[in-house]
C-alpha positions in Angstrom: 0.0 0.0 0.0 1.4 3.4 -1.0 1.5 5.9 1.8 0.6 9.6 1.5 3.4 12.0 0.7 4.2 15.0 2.8 2.2 17.9 1.4 2.5 21.6 1.3 -1.2 21.8 0.5 -4.2 20.7 2.5 -5.2 17.0 2.4 -8.9 16.6 1.4 -10.6 13.5 2.7 -14.2 12.8 1.7 -16.2 10.2 3.6 -19.4 8.7 2.0 -21.6 5.8 3.0 -25.2 4.6 3.4 -27.1 5.7 6.5 -26.5 3.8 9.7 -23.0 2.6 8.8 -21.2 4.9 11.3 -20.0 7.3 8.6 -20.3 10.5 10.6 -18.9 9.1 13.8 -15.9 7.9 11.6 -15.3 11.5 10.5 -15.6 12.8 14.0 -13.1 10.1 15.2 -10.7 11.0 12.4 -10.9 14.6 13.6 -10.0 13.4 17.1 -7.0 11.5 15.7 -5.7 14.6 14.0 -6.4 16.9 17.0 -4.6 14.5 19.3 -1.6 14.4 16.9 -1.7 18.2 16.6 -2.2 18.0 12.9 -4.3 21.2 13.0 -6.1 23.4 12.0 -8.8 21.2 10.5 -11.9 22.3 8.5 -14.9 20.0 9.0 -17.5 20.3 6.2 -20.9 18.7 6.7 -22.8 18.2 3.4 -25.0 15.4 4.8 -28.6 16.5 5.2 -28.7 14.7 8.6 -26.4 17.5 9.9 -25.0 15.3 12.7 -21.3 16.1 12.5 -21.5 19.4 14.5 -23.1 17.6 17.5 -20.6 14.7 17.3 -17.7 17.1 17.7 -19.4 19.1 20.4 -20.6 22.2 18.4 -24.1 23.5 19.0 -24.6 25.7 15.9 -27.7 27.3 17.2 -26.1 28.2 20.5 -23.1 29.5 18.6 -25.5 31.6 16.5 -24.2 30.0 13.3 -26.4 29.2 10.3 -26.1 26.6 7.6 -25.4 27.8 4.1 -28.9 26.8 3.1 -30.3 28.9 5.9 -28.3 31.9 4.8 -29.6 31.6 1.3 -33.2 31.4 2.5 -32.7 34.3 4.8 -31.1 36.4 2.1 -33.3 35.7 -0.8 -36.6 34.6 0.7 -37.0 36.4 4.0 -35.1 39.6 3.2 -36.2 39.7 -0.4 -32.7 39.9 -1.8 -32.4 39.9 -5.6 -30.4 37.4 -7.6 -30.1 39.9 -10.5 -26.6 41.4 -11.3 -24.3 39.9 -8.6 -24.6 36.1 -8.4 -26.3 34.6 -5.3 -23.1 32.8 -4.2 -21.1 36.0 -4.4 -23.8 37.9 -2.5 -23.7 35.6 0.5 -19.9 34.9 0.6 -19.1 37.5 3.1 -22.0 36.4 5.2 -20.6 32.8 5.3 -17.6 34.0 7.2 -19.7 36.0 9.7 -22.7 33.8 10.1 -21.8 30.2 9.0 -18.2 29.4 9.8 -17.8 28.1 13.3 -14.2 28.8 14.5 -12.7 26.7 17.2 -9.2 26.3 18.7 -8.3 23.2 16.7 -11.0 23.0 14.0 -13.5 25.1 12.1 -16.8 23.8 10.8 -19.2 24.6 7.9 -22.6 22.9 7.3 -24.5 23.0 4.0 -27.8 22.2 5.7 -31.0 20.9 4.1 -32.4 22.2 0.8 -33.1 25.9 0.9 -36.0 25.6 -1.6 -37.6 22.7 -3.3 -35.2 21.2 -5.8 -31.5 20.3 -5.7 -28.6 21.5 -3.6 -27.0 23.3 -6.6 -27.0 26.8 -5.1 -25.9 25.8 -1.6 -23.1 23.7 -3.1 -22.0 26.5 -5.4 -21.8 28.8 -2.4 -19.8 26.2 -0.5 -17.4 25.8 -3.4 -16.8 29.6 -3.5 -16.2 29.7 0.2 -13.8 26.8 0.2 -11.8 28.2 -2.6 -11.1 31.3 -0.5 -10.0 29.6 2.7 -8.9 26.0 1.9 -5.2 26.8 2.1 -5.4 27.7 5.8 -5.9 24.1 6.9 -3.9 21.0 7.2 -6.9 18.7 6.6 -10.3 19.2 5.1 -12.7 16.4 6.3 -15.9 16.3 4.3 -18.9 14.3 5.6 -21.0 13.5 2.5 -24.1 11.3 1.8 -23.8 7.9 0.2 -23.8 9.3 -3.4 -21.4 11.8 -4.9 -24.0 14.3 -5.9 -22.3 17.2 -4.0 -18.9 16.3 -5.5 -20.5 16.1 -9.0 -21.0 19.8 -8.7 -17.3 20.3 -7.9 -17.6 21.4 -4.3 -13.9 20.6 -4.4 -12.0 20.0 -7.6 -9.4 17.5 -6.3 -9.7 14.9 -3.5 -6.9 13.0 -1.9 -9.0 10.3 -0.3 -12.5 8.9 -0.6 -13.5 6.6 2.2 -16.7 4.6 1.7 -18.0 3.3 5.0 -20.0 0.1 4.4 -22.4 -2.0 6.3 -22.9 -5.8 6.1 -25.3 -5.7 3.1 -25.2 -6.2 -0.6 -26.7 -2.7 -1.1 -23.8 -1.2 0.8 -21.2 -2.8 -1.5 -23.3 -2.1 -4.6 -23.2 1.6 -3.5 -19.4 1.4 -3.5 -19.4 0.2 -7.1 -21.9 2.9 -8.1 -19.9 5.7 -6.3 -16.6 4.6 -7.9 -18.2 4.5 -11.3 -19.7 8.0 -10.9 -16.4 9.4 -9.7 -14.7 8.1 -12.8 -17.5 9.2 -15.2 -17.6 12.8 -13.9 -13.8 13.0 -13.7 -13.6 13.6 -9.9 -9.8 13.6 -9.3 -8.9 11.4 -6.4 -5.7 9.6 -5.3 -7.2 6.7 -3.5 -10.7 5.2 -3.0 -10.9 2.9 0.0 -13.5 0.9 1.8 -13.9 1.1 5.6 -16.0 -1.5 7.4 -18.7 0.1 9.5 -19.1 -0.9 13.1 -21.6 -3.7 12.1 -19.1 -5.3 9.6 -17.2 -8.4 10.4 -14.0 -9.9 9.0 -16.0 -12.1 6.6 -17.1 -9.0 4.7 -13.5 -8.4 3.5 -13.5 -10.9 0.6 -16.6 -9.1 -0.8 -14.7 -5.8 -0.8 -11.7 -7.4 -2.5 -13.8 -8.3 -5.5 -14.2 -4.5 -6.3 -11.4 -3.5 -8.7 -9.7 -0.2 -7.9 -10.5 -0.1 -4.1 -8.9 -1.6 -1.0 -10.5 -2.6 2.3 -8.4 -0.7 4.8 -10.0 -1.7 8.1 -13.1 -1.9 10.3 -14.5 0.5 12.9 -14.9 -1.3 16.2 -18.4 -1.8 17.5 -17.8 0.3 20.7 -20.6 0.7 23.2 -18.9 3.9 24.5 -19.1 5.6 21.1 -22.8 4.7 21.0 -23.4 6.1 24.4 -21.6 9.4 23.5 -23.6 9.7 20.3 -27.0 9.0 21.9 -26.2 11.3 24.8 -25.2 14.1 22.5 -21.6 14.2 23.8 -18.6 15.1 21.7 -16.6 12.2 20.4 -13.6 14.3 20.7 -13.9 13.7 24.5 -13.8 10.0 24.2 -11.0 8.4 26.3 -8.0 7.4 24.2 -8.4 3.7 25.1 -11.9 3.6 23.4 -11.9 0.7 21.0 -13.8 2.8 18.4 -11.2 5.5 18.6 -8.3 3.1 18.5 -9.8 1.3 15.5 -10.0 4.5 13.5 -6.5 5.5 14.6 -5.3 2.1 13.4 -6.9 2.7 10.0 -5.3 6.1 9.6 -2.0 4.6 10.8 -2.1 1.9 8.2 -2.3 4.4 5.4 0.2 6.7 6.9 -1.8 9.6 8.3 -1.0 9.1 12.0 2.1 7.7 13.7 
């Protein structure tokens, strides 16, 4: 397995996966690994409509008075009656993103796209996110993007180049079919990525590995431990960044990142 090279530019890691596989907790635990190793600052980007990432890293967006990008669009163009004539909508709200959407912490910042701002697709919120990221992306060591199972947001070039795509799978045929679909879409729409890997979700067992090995162009790089402590933190609304370091779930994610060279 080739290890990542030392970079002068941010490393962009996109995590996808069907609901219930542990995808978002995996992203949060990756963030904990990088924070513990002092590979900061990080930018966490939540483009999953479930909007669970902020809570899993201990951020209450409402209490912090931060809005999702979709909420900003609705506020600007529906509630305040802003016009989309002349200046593009994404340019019009870009300055508001820094003030009203970007949560800034000591070791990581966070942006959330939110749910659809109007009936239809996520095209406008994604375009606004793309513009925002292009302005600030160089400030970070790692960009961790929590994305839904498909690559719809990446299709619209939220980011133009990706270092890693992790697909978190469950113990089902549909989950592995989704890997094949996502890999095919990535190639068809020319998403640039250095590596596409499968991560076993907390419900996966070792016997799922042979199924992963039948998919050409991907590698199974490890399984997230089924950790009762992680479940208790998630259900209790507690930050996974506060998990003890001997948590099996945290250690399993750390081992995955160690295997591919991101942590020591």
